[in-house]
N, C-alpha and C positions, 0 to 999 in steps of 0.2 A: 467383589473385590477382580475375580474370574472373569469378568467380562471385560474390561482392562487391563489382558495382558494380551490378550493384539494388538491393540491399540502402540505398547509400548512394547510390544517385540516389534512392529514397523517401524516405528522412531527408532529405538535401536538399527535396524535395519538401515538407515536411511541416513544413519549418523556414517556405521562406519564407513556406506560405499562413499558420502561425500570425502572424510577422511583421507581413504583410502586415493581416490583420485587423484583429488588438493596434492598428497601425498607422492605418490604417483609420477602426476605432469612438472611436479617441483623437484627430483631429481631423478629423471628421468635428457636425456638430452646434454644435445653438450652447451656449454655458456660461453656467450660471447658476447660482455659486452662493453659496444665501444660508445666513442663519449655521441652518435647520431643516435643509435639504441638509445644512449638514457637522457636524449635532450624529452623536455615537455613538448606536447600533439594536446593537435585539439581537433578529431576526425579528418588524423590526417594534414589538416594544416597545419602552420608554421603559425606559432602565438602572436602576436601582437598585442597591443596594448598595454595597461596597466593593469596589474597584479588583483588590484587592492579596490575594482570598483564595486561601488553601494547599489544592490536592485536596489527597486521600490515594494516596499513592504505588500504594495499590491499584487506584487506575487506570489507572496509568502500568503498570504491571506486567501487566495483564490483558490492555493493549494492545502490548505489546512479543510476549507471549506467544504473541498470539494472530497477529500479523506474524510473528512464528520458525513457528512449524506451518503458515502459511500458505503462506510463498515454498518449507515443503523439503513439500507437498501440490505443490506446484506440480511437481516434478522428474518425481513418478508416469504427466504427459502425454508426455512423449519416450521413457521409459521403456514407456508402454500400442503405443506408434505402435510402436517398431523390437522388440516385444518377437518375432516370432519369428525375427530373427536376430542379436535373442542367443542365443538359446540358453538351456540350462540355464545358464549364466554367467550373464546373464542376469538370468534367477530367481531363480537364488540369493545372486546380489546386492541384488535389490530388496527379496528378503526380510529382509537383513542389515537395508540400511538402515530397513525396515518393525519389525521387530525395535528398532532402536536407538530409534526415531520413540516404539513405543511405553513401551517405558523412562522415553521422557525427558517424557508427557505420563503414564503411573506416575510418576513422581517430582514433576512437581507436583503432582499430585493427595494424591497423602502427605505433601507437606512444608505445605498448606494455601493456596494463594499464590490458587486460584481463590475461595476462602470471604469471602463475604462480610461477616459476619458471627459475629465474632469475641465 
């Protein structure tokens, strides 16, 4: 349990600093709310069109697939750090993991989940 103390202290410090910055910025400086400032905008341009536009499922599917494969690729870093200590068992395990990942990406391509034009 003693090894977690530095991590917990760092997490507590991060929360205190982030909270302090948030409070300081919200409390300092004059607030001059005008109709122009309260109007919604998008990247500095005046918004036009309907707000209820339904996006295609392809956008969401691509985003979800990116997150899934991105998170899975994060597991490669700790394995690479401990590569020698894990030995052949760790190597075989990572090959199996990469094989499953490869099959998953092959399945995604085969189903046409990443094709924009159909």
